[in-house]
N, C-alpha and C positions, 0 to 999 in steps of 0.2 A: 356061346359065342353070340355076339348080337349081329342082327338082322343082315344079309349082305345088301347094299343098296345101289344101282345101276343110277347112274347121272348121265343121262342124254343132251346134250348142248352145253358147252365152256366156254359161253361167253362171260360177261362180268359178274352177272348174278349166278348163272349154273357151276360158275369156277366157285364163289362164296359158297355154294349149298353143297358142293363135295368137299370143298374145305373143312365144312362143320360138323359134315358126316365122318371123315376122317377124324379128326379132332374128339370126336364121339367112341370111336373106339369100331365104327361100323367098317367091314371089308366094303370098301368102295370100288364101283368098276366105271369108267367113263368111258366117252365117245362125244368125238364133235366133226362136224363135215367135212372142217379141215383140219387135216391130220396135225397133230404136235402143238396144239393151243395149250398152254396153261402149263408147261412145263416142270412146273413150282412145285404141282401136285403128284408127282412123281417120285419125288423126295418125301415125300408125306404118306405115301405108302398106296396111293392108288395103283389100281391095274389099268391099264390103258389098253381099252380093245379096238382090234381090226377093224372092225365092220359094228353097225346097230346090231344086227342079229345077235353077233358074240357077246356085245355087252348086257342085252336083254335076257338071256339063257345064265348071266353068271349069277342071280338072284330073283328071288318072288316080287321086290319091291323097285319098279321102275320108274323113276322121278324125268320129267321130261318138261325141260325151260330153253326154248327155241326161240327163235325170231319172233315167228305169228302164227296165226291158226294152219295157215296154209302151206307153211315148213313142216308144222307138226302133223298133217295129214300126209304129205309128202313121206316124210319118214317112217310114220307107223303104218301107213295100209299095206306095205309089203311086209310087215311080221305081223300080220294077226295071227298066224299060226303060233307063232314064237312068243306072243305074249298072251296065248292064250292060257288060262288056270293062274294067273300074276294079278299083279294090283298095279294100275297105271295111275303116278298121281302127276295129274299135269299144273303145270307151274307156270305156264306159258302166259302172254295177259292175251286172254279173249274176250268176247263177249259172249254173254249169256247165253244167246241162240248158238254159238258155235261151240260151247261146253254143252249145251244139252246134246246137239248132232255128234258129237265126239262121245259121250257117254251111251250114245243111243248105237254109234258103231262099235264102240268097246263092248255092250252088253250081246251084241247080235254074234261076236265071235269069244264069248264067254271068259270076259277080261274084265274084273273088279275095277270100279273106275271112281277115282274122285277129282275136284278139279280145285284148284287155292290161286286165290289172290294173294300175295306177297306183299304185304303192309309193312316192307323197311327197306333201304336202299342196300347195295351188296358192303358195304362197310359194317351193317349193323348185323348183318346173319350170322345167326350162332350166340350173339348176344341178348339178352334181358329186355331190349328195346322192342325188338322186332317180334312182330307175330302172322302167323299163315292165315289167312280162314281157308277153309275146307266144305264142298258140299259134294255130294253125290253119296254114295254108298257107305249106311251106317254101320255094316258091318266091315268093312275095310276100313274104316276110321278107328274104330272100337279097338281092330289088332292092330293098327300101326302106330296110334297116336303116339307112343312113348317113342318110338323111333324117330319121327316125324318132327318130334319135342327137340331133337339137335340142330336143327336150324333155327327155327324159331319157335314159341309160344304157337302149337294150335288150338283154334277156335271153330268149331264144327258150325254150321250154319243152317243145316237141314238137307235132307235128301234130295232135295230137286238139286241137280247140277249146277243149274243159273246163278246159285243164290250166290256162292263167293264171289262170282264176278260182279254179280248186283251189288254186294258190299264193298268191293273193293272200286268199283268206278265211279258209285255214290259218297263215298270217303274222298276219293281223289277231287271228286266233282264238288265238295265242301273247300277241299284244301287251295287248289289253284283259285278259284275270287278271291279268298282271304288273304292268300301271299299276294296277289297282285295288285290286291287294297294296299298293301303296306309298301312295293314298289311304289303305286302313286304317291302314298304319301312319305315316302323319300325320296320323289321325286321332286314334288312341293319343297323342300327345304333345302336341294341340292343348291341352288342359287344361292343360298343365306349365307351368315356365318354361324351355322348352327352343326354341331357335329352328328354325322348320322349314328356313332357306334352310341353317342350321350342321349340323345332323342330316342333311340331303340332301347335302351336300356332303362333308362328313367322314366320315359311316358308310353312308347308306344306297346309293349310288351305286358305293362301293368293295364292298360286300356282295353285293349286286345283281350286281356285273361278277364278282365272283369264284364267285357261284354258276351264272353262265351258262358257266361254264368246265367243268361236269359233261355239258353237253348233250351234246358229242362220245360220252363215253363210254355214254351213257342212248341214244345212237341205236344204238351200234355193239352194247349188250347185245341191246337189241330185233332186229336184223338177225342180229348170229351169235351169240346166246346167252351170258348172263355167264361169262366163264373164272374167274370166284374168289369167295368168297364178298362177299355185301354189305357195303361200308361202312357203309352206315347203315341197317339192313332195317327194312322196312315195320312189324312187330311192334311195335320199338322208336318210331318215329315216331309211329306209332296211339297208343300207351301214353302218350304224353306229350299230343299233340296239344290235347288237355281245355283245357291248362291256357290256350293261345292262347285259346281261345274265352273260358273263365272271365275272363284279363284283360280282354280287350273290354269284358266284361259290367262288370266292377269299373270301367273306364274311361269307362262310359258311351256305350260304341261299338255300333252295330248290329252281330254278329258276321257278317252274311247275309255279305259276302265270301268270309269264311274255312271256315264252317261245312261248305259241300259238300264240302271235302275230307278233312274229319274223317269225312264220310259214307263218302267211296272209302276212304281207308286201313282204317278198321273193317270193309268188305266186303272188300279185301283179303286181310287178315288171317282174317275168317271162312271165306274161299273158297280157305282154303290158301297164300298168299304170302306170309306174316309172315318169312321168310325171303331174299324175293328183296327187288330194289330199285326204283327208284319207274319204271324201264323196264315191269315188270309190270303197271302201271297201263294202260298202252295197252290191249293185249289186252283189260282187265278194264273199259274205256271202250266200246268197241266191240261188245264182248255184251252192253253194257244200254243200247246206242242202240236 
């Protein structure tokens, strides 16, 4: 028989996780603070626990997907004795410091702990595109990786419990400005006789895909230093960037999405990095934190 799994929290993501475990043949017990949620899971074979303690008692692997860190603590702290000897997998979005504090609490009560960062939306859970970052107990990951695979491809990023959260938020921090930039681009053409669909398919996606190819070189420059002159130095980019802001104003678009980049480029040049490439912005950003 496959490992029994308990899922605490039946929001959109928790429901998707429970459905994936059920589909993979895991006996799955579910609990939600508001009773009766996600009734479709009952027809799939889920066992609905009357209390969080009852849910935890159902198996050795407890997956938590709740609203936030404070909700997790309020739910789990009364269950310390029930959790002892089990493995707790926290898939609730939380800061690295919160993950580390929860791991310390778990260790103090004899609970093996993994923190996770879900790199997927609910509809992708259980499919080939989804992956979940895990950090914390190496032994727990090795023991349950094949079970956790039912939800998404598991990727272990280290024994420091905060690493999954750090990787998760870092990837999101790269995604949002990129998609925000795409939204800005679409706003620029929205008043013109240009099809957003055709523009996106024919130009925006190919252009951004090509630009993403620069990331490995940027990372290499950051780690090992540049091995030659910048192909497009920051001074040149800063000199022309104001035209992007001017265009936004001319098109009636708020430049709030791109204005900070102009300020950062100008700062880089003023601090002597004009002949360098975009990798020079990384230490600049850390110094301005």
